[in-house]
Structures are given as structure tokens and as C-alpha cells.
DOSEDO-755150 format. One record per residue (C-alpha): residue in three letters; x, y, z. Coordinates in Angstrom, 3 decimals. Layout:
BEGIN
TORNU   res       east      north         up
TORNU   ALA          X          Y          Z
...
! end
This chain:
BEGIN
TORNU   res       east      north         up
TORNU   MET     24.253     16.684     -4.656
TORNU   HIS     23.727     18.321     -1.728
TORNU   GLN     26.872     17.116      0.146
TORNU   HIS     28.473     18.411      3.459
TORNU   HIS     32.195     19.294      3.722
TORNU   ARG     32.586     20.421      7.050
TORNU   ALA     34.909     17.779      8.661
TORNU   LEU     37.309     18.255      6.308
TORNU   GLY     37.775     21.740      6.030
TORNU   LEU     37.453     20.873      1.523
TORNU   ALA     35.644     23.122     -0.769
TORNU   PRO     33.870     21.823     -3.612
TORNU   GLN     36.049     22.625     -6.794
TORNU   SER     33.161     22.599     -8.606
TORNU   THR     29.687     24.065     -8.450
TORNU   ALA     27.711     23.696     -5.114
TORNU   ASP     25.435     21.721     -6.118
TORNU   SER     27.766     19.053     -8.047
TORNU   PRO     31.383     19.396     -5.658
TORNU   VAL     33.667     16.681     -7.388
TORNU   LEU     37.008     16.337     -5.653
TORNU   GLY     40.311     15.128     -8.031
TORNU   GLY     40.516     11.766     -6.824
TORNU   GLY     40.311     11.949     -2.841
TORNU   ILE     40.919     13.719      0.130
TORNU   ASP     43.414     14.856      1.590
TORNU   ILE     43.726     13.076      5.268
TORNU   ALA     46.564     14.807      6.983
TORNU   LYS     45.149     17.822      6.220
TORNU   ALA     42.082     17.847      7.342
TORNU   LEU     42.579     15.447     10.405
TORNU   PRO     38.837     14.521     10.664
TORNU   VAL     37.500     13.902     14.180
TORNU   GLN     34.264     12.333     13.204
TORNU   PRO     33.627      9.168     10.168
TORNU   VAL     33.488     10.800      6.955
TORNU   THR     31.607      9.030      4.035
TORNU   LEU     33.302      8.528      0.786
TORNU   VAL     30.610      8.399     -1.971
TORNU   ARG     31.515      7.892     -6.077
TORNU   PRO     28.288      8.402     -8.234
TORNU   HIS     30.061      7.453    -10.640
TORNU   ALA     30.483      3.951     -9.193
TORNU   ALA     26.700      3.880     -8.558
TORNU   ALA     25.767      5.357    -12.080
TORNU   ARG     28.039      2.537    -13.851
TORNU   ALA     26.096     -0.490    -12.008
TORNU   ALA     22.643      1.509    -13.532
TORNU   ARG     23.748      1.343    -16.746
TORNU   PHE     25.171     -2.266    -16.758
TORNU   PHE     21.185     -3.589    -15.167
TORNU   SER     19.397     -0.622    -17.284
TORNU   GLU     21.385     -2.348    -20.772
TORNU   LYS     21.979     -5.904    -19.809
TORNU   PHE     19.331     -7.183    -17.662
TORNU   PRO     16.923     -8.568    -20.158
TORNU   GLY     13.814     -6.908    -18.498
TORNU   ARG     13.316     -3.899    -16.025
TORNU   SER     15.496     -3.006    -13.359
TORNU   MET     13.584     -1.588    -10.356
TORNU   TYR     15.993     -0.264     -7.505
TORNU   ALA     15.222     -1.343     -4.369
TORNU   VAL     14.863      2.143     -2.254
TORNU   LYS     15.762      0.286      1.346
TORNU   ALA     19.134     -0.206      0.997
TORNU   ASN     20.145      3.130      0.373
TORNU   PRO     17.786      5.769      0.872
TORNU   SER     19.885      8.700     -0.224
TORNU   PRO     18.479     11.514     -2.606
TORNU   ASP     21.664     12.305     -4.469
TORNU   LEU     21.973      8.113     -5.323
TORNU   LEU     18.237      7.962     -6.144
TORNU   ARG     19.057     11.087     -8.787
TORNU   VAL     22.238      9.324    -10.167
TORNU   LEU     20.317      5.593    -10.504
TORNU   TRP     17.612      7.887    -12.204
TORNU   ASP     19.963      9.362    -15.068
TORNU   ASN     21.627      6.499    -15.646
TORNU   GLY     18.559      4.309    -16.519
TORNU   ILE     16.590      3.385    -13.547
TORNU   THR     13.294      4.293    -13.904
TORNU   HIS     11.323      1.938    -11.386
TORNU   TYR     11.588      2.009     -7.835
TORNU   ASP     10.915     -0.766     -5.445
TORNU   VAL      9.438      0.935     -2.031
TORNU   ALA      8.959     -0.789      1.459
TORNU   SER      6.866      1.725      3.720
TORNU   LEU      5.060      5.253      2.781
TORNU   ALA      8.177      6.730      3.698
TORNU   GLU     10.011      5.403      1.450
TORNU   VAL      6.742      6.123     -1.234
TORNU   ARG      7.054     10.134      0.107
TORNU   LEU     10.830     10.379     -0.304
TORNU   VAL     11.119      9.097     -4.177
TORNU   ALA      8.074     10.467     -5.260
TORNU   ASP      9.298     13.923     -4.093
TORNU   THR     12.915     13.595     -5.397
TORNU   LEU     12.041     11.927     -8.702
TORNU   PRO      8.351     12.852     -9.741
TORNU   GLU      8.602     10.607    -12.637
TORNU   ALA      9.522      7.396    -11.412
TORNU   THR      7.291      4.623    -11.312
TORNU   LEU      6.912      3.660     -7.638
TORNU   CYS      6.388     -0.434     -6.590
TORNU   PHE      5.025     -0.677     -3.056
TORNU   MET      6.785     -4.158     -2.374
TORNU   HIS      6.154     -4.745      0.902
TORNU   PRO      4.086     -7.380      1.511
TORNU   VAL      2.115     -6.361      4.794
TORNU   LYS      1.500     -2.839      4.452
TORNU   ALA     -0.732     -0.205      6.324
TORNU   GLU     -4.086     -0.086      4.854
TORNU   GLU     -3.674      4.030      5.377
TORNU   ALA     -0.199      3.912      3.539
TORNU   ILE     -2.239      1.892      0.550
TORNU   ALA     -4.501      4.486      0.522
TORNU   GLU     -1.952      7.454      0.186
TORNU   ALA     -0.026      5.689     -2.295
TORNU   TYR     -2.739      4.991     -4.228
TORNU   PHE     -5.221      7.396     -4.643
TORNU   THR     -2.193     10.579     -3.535
TORNU   HIS      1.329      9.276     -5.375
TORNU   GLY     -0.185      7.063     -8.146
TORNU   VAL      1.159      3.823     -6.888
TORNU   ARG     -0.204      1.394     -9.208
TORNU   VAL      1.865     -2.180     -8.073
TORNU   PHE      1.503     -3.569     -5.050
TORNU   SER      3.016     -7.227     -3.770
TORNU   LEU      1.370     -9.897     -1.364
TORNU   ASP      1.472    -12.789      0.056
TORNU   SER     -2.169    -13.726      1.581
TORNU   LEU     -6.052    -13.089      0.859
TORNU   ASP     -5.747    -11.138      4.118
TORNU   GLU     -3.520     -8.600      2.287
TORNU   LEU     -5.455     -9.181     -1.124
TORNU   GLU     -8.890     -8.208      0.412
TORNU   LYS     -6.590     -5.025      2.674
TORNU   ILE     -5.470     -3.812     -1.073
TORNU   GLN     -8.857     -3.675     -2.489
TORNU   ARG    -10.594     -2.013      0.510
TORNU   ALA     -7.604      0.556      0.819
TORNU   THR     -7.857      1.483     -3.589
TORNU   ARG    -11.809      1.140     -3.639
TORNU   PHE    -11.563     -1.972     -5.580
TORNU   ALA     -9.589      0.075     -7.996
TORNU   ALA     -9.773     -1.738    -11.899
TORNU   ASP     -6.438     -1.025    -12.607
TORNU   LEU     -3.658     -2.632    -10.040
TORNU   THR     -0.912     -4.850    -10.826
TORNU   LEU     -0.790     -7.163     -8.005
TORNU   CYS      2.128     -9.578     -7.572
TORNU   VAL      2.016    -12.315     -5.625
TORNU   ARG      4.854    -13.367     -3.325
TORNU   LEU      6.240    -16.973     -3.483
TORNU   ARG      8.286    -18.729     -0.594
TORNU   VAL     11.400    -19.951     -2.102
TORNU   SER     14.281    -21.009     -1.154
TORNU   SER     17.611    -18.823      0.477
TORNU   GLU     19.898    -21.872      1.159
TORNU   HIS     22.247    -19.823     -1.783
TORNU   SER     22.337    -16.296     -0.221
TORNU   LYS     24.186    -15.041      2.458
TORNU   LEU     21.542    -13.638      4.280
TORNU   SER     18.053    -15.743      4.392
TORNU   LEU     14.774    -13.978      3.469
TORNU   ALA     12.534    -17.186      3.342
TORNU   SER     10.740    -16.865      6.641
TORNU   LYS      9.097    -13.481      7.115
TORNU   PHE      7.162    -13.203      3.403
TORNU   GLY      6.293    -15.472      0.890
TORNU   VAL      3.126    -17.264      0.568
TORNU   ALA      3.019    -21.225      1.428
TORNU   SER      3.183    -24.158     -1.721
TORNU   HIS      0.256    -25.453     -0.074
TORNU   GLU     -1.637    -21.769     -0.336
TORNU   ALA     -0.283    -20.608     -3.384
TORNU   LYS     -3.058    -21.645     -6.221
TORNU   ALA     -6.220    -20.405     -4.477
TORNU   LEU     -4.338    -16.774     -3.772
TORNU   LEU     -3.238    -16.590     -7.673
TORNU   PHE     -6.726    -17.622     -8.598
TORNU   ALA     -8.172    -14.716     -6.023
TORNU   THR     -5.761    -12.391     -7.217
TORNU   ARG     -6.116    -13.012    -10.744
TORNU   GLN     -9.748    -11.860    -10.747
TORNU   ALA     -9.218     -8.667     -8.650
TORNU   ALA     -5.886     -7.521    -11.044
TORNU   ASP     -5.813     -5.523    -14.308
TORNU   SER     -2.344     -7.495    -14.531
TORNU   LEU     -1.076    -10.296    -12.111
TORNU   GLY      2.359    -11.032    -11.570
TORNU   ILE      4.684    -13.447     -9.261
TORNU   CYS      7.478    -12.483     -7.022
TORNU   PHE      9.590    -14.091     -4.952
TORNU   HIS     12.938    -13.637     -3.227
TORNU   VAL     15.721    -15.614     -2.852
TORNU   GLY     17.426    -14.011     -0.177
TORNU   SER     20.540    -11.554     -0.283
TORNU   GLN     23.706    -11.867     -1.815
TORNU   ALA     22.620    -14.749     -3.876
TORNU   MET     25.863    -16.264     -4.340
TORNU   THR     25.117    -18.520     -7.732
TORNU   PRO     22.426    -17.924    -10.792
TORNU   ASP     20.782    -21.050     -9.403
TORNU   ALA     19.332    -19.262     -6.958
TORNU   TYR     17.092    -18.139     -9.209
TORNU   ALA     16.819    -20.930    -11.141
TORNU   GLN     15.286    -23.164     -8.738
TORNU   ALA     13.030    -20.473     -8.350
TORNU   MET     11.777    -20.294    -11.427
TORNU   GLU     10.496    -23.804    -11.391
TORNU   ARG      8.876    -23.024     -8.458
TORNU   VAL      7.506    -19.821    -10.199
TORNU   ARG      6.558    -22.809    -13.055
TORNU   ALA      4.943    -25.311    -10.377
TORNU   ALA      2.536    -22.790     -8.916
TORNU   ILE      1.380    -21.138    -12.814
TORNU   VAL      1.286    -24.798    -13.963
TORNU   GLU     -1.439    -25.640    -10.557
TORNU   ALA     -3.353    -22.493    -10.398
TORNU   ALA     -3.886    -22.486    -14.647
TORNU   VAL     -3.324    -18.629    -14.111
TORNU   THR     -2.660    -16.158    -17.227
TORNU   VAL      0.416    -14.333    -15.482
TORNU   ASP      1.212    -10.903    -16.884
TORNU   VAL      4.498     -9.910    -14.556
TORNU   ILE      7.684    -12.528    -12.807
TORNU   ASP      9.459    -10.443    -10.701
TORNU   VAL     12.843    -12.081     -9.812
TORNU   GLY     13.442     -9.978     -6.921
TORNU   GLY     16.447     -8.743     -5.113
TORNU   GLY     19.778    -10.823     -4.123
TORNU   PHE     21.692    -10.152     -7.036
TORNU   PRO     25.301     -9.970     -5.406
TORNU   SER     28.304     -7.578     -4.963
TORNU   VAL     31.519     -8.488     -3.974
TORNU   TYR     33.275     -8.542     -0.367
TORNU   PRO     36.080    -10.456      1.372
TORNU   ASP     36.076    -14.415      0.655
TORNU   MET     32.512    -13.549     -1.113
TORNU   GLU     33.865    -13.299     -4.995
TORNU   PRO     30.524    -14.346     -7.374
TORNU   PRO     30.326    -15.257    -10.809
TORNU   ALA     29.986    -12.188    -13.508
TORNU   LEU     26.349    -10.826    -12.947
TORNU   GLU     26.102    -11.778    -16.599
TORNU   ARG     25.440    -14.920    -15.869
TORNU   TYR     22.168    -14.840    -13.707
TORNU   PHE     20.880    -12.306    -16.208
TORNU   GLU     21.556    -15.603    -18.768
TORNU   VAL     19.729    -17.780    -15.980
TORNU   ILE     17.059    -15.392    -15.394
TORNU   GLY     16.007    -14.877    -18.778
TORNU   ARG     16.163    -18.802    -20.079
TORNU   ALA     14.135    -19.537    -17.287
TORNU   PHE     11.171    -16.621    -18.257
TORNU   GLU     11.312    -17.531    -21.531
TORNU   SER     10.234    -21.010    -20.731
TORNU   LEU      7.566    -20.019    -18.264
TORNU   PRO      3.771    -21.013    -19.152
TORNU   ILE      3.332    -17.126    -19.296
TORNU   SER      1.301    -14.169    -20.959
TORNU   TYR      2.750    -13.764    -24.414
TORNU   SER      3.315     -9.891    -23.249
TORNU   ALA      4.676    -11.000    -19.775
TORNU   GLU      6.784     -8.382    -17.886
TORNU   LEU     10.281     -9.805    -16.543
TORNU   TRP     11.435     -7.741    -13.639
TORNU   ALA     14.212     -7.374    -10.898
TORNU   GLU     14.306     -5.677     -7.244
TORNU   PRO     18.807     -5.113     -7.425
TORNU   GLY     19.213     -3.142     -4.529
TORNU   ARG     22.714     -4.178     -3.554
TORNU   ALA     24.217     -4.811     -6.461
TORNU   LEU     23.499     -1.166     -7.793
TORNU   CYS     24.574      0.900     -4.406
TORNU   ALA     27.388     -1.053     -2.492
TORNU   GLU     30.160      0.416     -4.648
TORNU   TYR     28.244      3.894     -3.828
TORNU   SER     30.046      4.744     -0.483
TORNU   SER     33.114      3.390      1.880
TORNU   LEU     33.938      5.084      5.337
TORNU   VAL     37.230      6.787      7.065
TORNU   VAL     37.300      5.988     10.466
TORNU   ARG     39.725      6.845     13.430
TORNU   VAL     41.602      4.556     15.423
TORNU   GLU     41.345      5.955     18.946
TORNU   ARG     42.755      3.035     20.638
TORNU   ARG     44.615      0.158     20.070
TORNU   ARG     44.492     -2.861     22.661
TORNU   GLY     46.388     -5.864     20.888
TORNU   ASN     44.278     -6.809     18.151
TORNU   GLU     40.929     -4.893     19.094
TORNU   LEU     41.158     -1.045     17.559
TORNU   TYR     38.710      0.991     18.842
TORNU   ILE     37.593      3.269     15.973
TORNU   ASN     34.601      5.975     15.742
TORNU   ASP     31.822      3.717     13.886
TORNU   GLY     30.047      0.940     14.398
TORNU   ALA     27.383     -1.504     15.115
TORNU   TYR     24.871      1.843     15.492
TORNU   GLY     25.911      3.336     12.531
TORNU   ALA     27.493      2.470      9.207
TORNU   LEU     28.992     -0.929     10.227
TORNU   PHE     25.455     -2.574     11.312
TORNU   ASP     26.288     -5.788      9.115
TORNU   ALA     29.725     -6.024     10.205
TORNU   ALA     28.629     -6.061     14.030
TORNU   HIS     25.371     -8.205     13.651
TORNU   ILE     25.707    -10.708     11.137
TORNU   GLY     29.517    -10.949     11.164
TORNU   TRP     29.846     -9.051      7.327
TORNU   ARG     33.670     -8.335      6.586
TORNU   PHE     33.954     -5.470      4.485
TORNU   PRO     37.391     -4.637      2.807
TORNU   VAL     39.634     -2.125      4.448
TORNU   LYS     42.676     -0.301      4.063
TORNU   LEU     44.957      2.145      6.180
TORNU   LEU     45.310      5.193      5.172
TORNU   ARG     48.524      6.215      5.887
TORNU   GLU     51.794      7.800      4.012
TORNU   PRO     54.332      6.472      3.728
TORNU   GLU     52.536      3.173      3.282
TORNU   SER     52.861      0.712      6.465
TORNU   THR     55.586     -2.532      4.527
TORNU   VAL     54.459     -4.562      8.071
TORNU   ARG     52.699     -7.660      7.116
TORNU   ASP     48.964     -7.754      7.759
TORNU   HIS     47.661     -9.027     11.001
TORNU   PRO     43.715     -9.791     11.626
TORNU   PHE     41.597     -7.377     13.928
TORNU   SER     38.789     -6.558     15.544
TORNU   PHE     36.962     -3.194     15.697
TORNU   TYR     34.879     -1.821     18.575
TORNU   GLY     33.017      1.113     17.923
TORNU   PRO     32.759      4.146     19.988
TORNU   THR     29.180      3.961     22.047
TORNU   CYS     29.442      2.000     25.617
TORNU   ASP     28.049     -1.390     24.312
TORNU   ASP     30.084     -4.499     24.206
TORNU   LEU     27.557     -4.937     21.483
TORNU   ASP     29.199     -2.374     19.332
TORNU   HIS     31.720     -5.091     18.183
TORNU   MET     32.639     -5.837     14.687
TORNU   ALA     34.687     -9.530     14.880
TORNU   GLY     36.167     -9.332     11.328
TORNU   PRO     38.887    -10.566     11.229
TORNU   PHE     40.041     -6.820      9.079
TORNU   LEU     43.275     -7.376      8.147
TORNU   LEU     45.678     -4.240      8.252
TORNU   PRO     49.443     -3.682      8.659
TORNU   ALA     50.296     -4.801     11.908
TORNU   ASP     51.577     -1.223     12.816
TORNU   VAL     48.265      0.286     13.174
TORNU   LYS     48.013      2.864     16.094
TORNU   ALA     45.631      5.607     17.203
TORNU   GLY     45.492      8.263     15.216
TORNU   ASP     45.680      6.036     12.344
TORNU   TYR     42.922      6.535      9.531
TORNU   ILE     41.488      3.838      8.140
TORNU   GLU     38.844      3.482      5.122
TORNU   ILE     36.204      0.504      4.842
TORNU   GLY     34.674     -0.172      1.205
TORNU   MET     31.810     -1.804     -0.317
TORNU   LEU     29.585      0.246      2.188
TORNU   GLY     27.201      1.543     -0.556
TORNU   ALA     24.255     -0.661      0.173
TORNU   TYR     23.117     -0.860      3.887
TORNU   GLY     25.711      1.191      5.716
TORNU   ALA     24.255      4.967      6.163
TORNU   ALA     20.728      3.474      5.686
TORNU   MET     21.001      1.931      9.009
TORNU   ARG     22.879      4.600     10.913
TORNU   THR     21.290      5.932     14.293
TORNU   ARG     22.732      8.538     17.273
TORNU   PHE     22.483      6.103     19.287
TORNU   ASN     24.899      7.393     22.451
TORNU   GLY     25.538     10.890     20.740
TORNU   PHE     28.132      9.358     18.114
TORNU   THR     26.585      9.685     14.444
TORNU   SER     28.009     11.732     11.716
TORNU   ASP     27.004     13.278      8.292
TORNU   GLU     30.035     14.573      6.515
TORNU   THR     30.279     13.300      3.001
TORNU   VAL     32.298     14.304      0.226
TORNU   VAL     32.517     12.933     -2.986
TORNU   VAL     35.683     11.525     -4.554
TORNU   THR     36.510     10.015     -8.075
TORNU   ASP     38.388      7.557     -7.816
TORNU   GLU     36.926      3.563     -8.106
TORNU   PRO     35.952      1.550     -5.115
TORNU   MET     37.696     -0.192     -3.367
TORNU   ALA     36.388     -3.767     -5.227
TORNU   SER     33.777     -3.508     -8.632
TORNU   LEU     32.095     -6.166    -10.382
TORNU   TYR     32.357     -3.546    -12.998
TORNU   ALA     35.161     -2.455    -12.953
TORNU   GLN     37.270     -3.443    -16.156
TORNU   VAL     40.261     -4.545    -12.844
TORNU   ASP     40.320     -6.843    -10.476
TORNU   PRO     37.579     -6.991     -8.129
TORNU   ILE     39.659     -7.746     -5.042
TORNU   THR     42.764     -5.456     -5.503
TORNU   THR     41.066     -2.371     -7.200
TORNU   SER     43.738      0.372     -6.277
TORNU   ASN     41.586      2.824     -3.764
TORNU   VAL     43.739      6.575     -3.876
TORNU   VAL     42.682      8.777     -0.644
TORNU   LYS     45.401     11.394     -0.101
TORNU   LEU     47.661     11.745      2.551
! end
């Protein structure tokens, strides 16, 4: 792994390619000025093994959730061999990082040039679509190739998910029959895919979507070779404690077995958040306190985009020794830029005596955290340290998912 250690003044304890720090980082000695990302390869490895061993089909990682090459290698080493890519940049990234990986171009609206390079240069054979226009584009770009797996994306409800993905993509019910029939003629293998939305809080989301799949297959009377249930598999956050992932797998498996599909049909999924949320957290410094508002050195234009723009609450922990014995109090955060929009309402529960100069760890930022970071207003950080302690919450560790102890030395 190629990580940066400059801000903390820390040297790797093992080889330069695989630095491992025993348990945590010494904040009191390092006093980092910039935000520091803590990455936990063991947590991502555990999640990858869980999906590769327990999901009743093929799991392919949704790269958009966190495109870190180091993370991609961890997932590969732990059984994830297929990758859901949504852009030509992601195609190139995964092809360069994992030359033997299978890439599936699952964005339903792609540039014709991107399709052509993906097919002819990088060996991509799986594409999704939700319109006749896109089908024609794929055929032109691949020169009417006869070895394509084409997955028609159906529009399904996002009512059981915290973030909707029901509006932008997916063929409507009254148009699905014609599109499935046309795609069947063009494809070597025909797939049906959907996305129930991000952070689906109940397996019922998949059960309902599979009924939509059943109706579409029956109406179109086509032979289907692939059922892709997409993403939406949840992680655990404050006030968001989903059922065990095994329950999702059981519901999906039963629904798949009951569909009128090819005897050799495959079941796929596209986990993103569930594979990488526990991979990293963020250490930030409090630069100012104004009442119940804390000014910190990362925010809406950095790793905390979701906390600012969709009100996502992440677990937080004050890094102070000895630990504060003061009762927790609700705080909001302001990020470092000059914008009022750089505001994270929370509430984030921290000891009431938190003050300027304190450090806070913000957990569960492996999904969509570093991936959303910009350099707006000159504020950014690429400082990363590998740690071996447990994430602040986990659906995989054999501990309570909310009260997992997190060790960061002081």
C-alpha cells in the first residue's frame, strides 16, 4: 500500500509497501494540522470475505463508493473479482490496478467513445441500459458485437432506502417489454438489473423489486440469463441499525429461485457502501468553538459531503486523554471553507467540554468520504495512516455494532 505519513511524523512499522501501525496513532505527539484519514484494510477484507462467502451469487464492487487503488487490491485479495464501473476513468483505474478483474459498465447512459474503449481496449463485455437509444449506442460502439451481456435496468421503488435512486435511471413499466425484447435479440446474455436506493433498511426492498422483475419477465416472455439486484446493502450509523445482512441474502436468494428464468441464470449484486464504509475514518481538529458549533478542518467540500448535503450522521469520538467525564452534548460542525454551505447540522454527540485544539475522530467514512473530497478554497488533505483497530461501528465484527471500542492513542 502506498500511504502518506508526513502529517503525523510516523514511520511505517513494516515494509514501505505495507505500513501497519499497531492499534492506532499518537495524536498527542503528532499534532496533525491537516485532517488525517485512518484506513483499516482488515475491515474491508472482512466485509469482502463476508459477501464472497455468504451472498448466494456473484458480488461485484461498486467502485464509485471508494475508488482507492489500495482498497481495490484488498477487495480483490479477499474474493471480489468483479467490479461495477460507471465511467471511462473507473474502467481505466480498475483495469490498471487489477488487470485480471472482470469489469461491468453499469451506468445506463454512457458516451459512445467510452463504450468503444471499454469494449475494444479493456475487454468489457457487460453493459447496462434503460432505453432503446442506449441499446443502439452500445451496438454501434461495439460494432454489433455478438458476445455482449446486456442488463436492462428496471425502475423500482426506493421507499425503503435512505437515499433514493428511483428517479434518474430505469425503464418504466410500460416500456420494459419492448426494451427487453429488443435487447434479447442483441445480447448473447440478457440481464435484468435494478437499484433499490442507497442504505436500504429492510430486505423487503429487494423482495418488492424482485416482484417487479417477475412481472417484466412474464410480460416480455424472454429468457433471462442474469439477475442483478444492484446495491443498497446498508452499513450501520447512528440511528440507522439495519437487520443482519444474512437476512437480505436469504430474501434475495428465495426470490431469485422462484423467478421464471434460464436454468443456468446467474445472480449478481453490486455492493458499494457495505464493502467499504468500515474501511476508513477521519481525524479532524477543532479550530474554534462558538456555543454549540465546532469549527473543524474538514467539511462539506471534503470527506463530509454527505453530512452537509443530506444530513448524514456519522459516529464521532473525542480523542483526549484522560477521557472526558463530562456528559455528551449535541454539536453541529462548520468546515474550513468560507461558505455557509460548509455546515454539518448533525447533531454530533460529544462531551460538553470539547474545545479548540481538541481532536475528533469521525467514523464510517470509507464510503463516499474521500471519494467526494475536493480542493475548494485550498482545503484538502491526502494524509493517510493504516491502523489495525476496529472501526467505530461494524456489521461484521462479533461485537455490538454501535459500541465498538475504537483505539486511537494519545
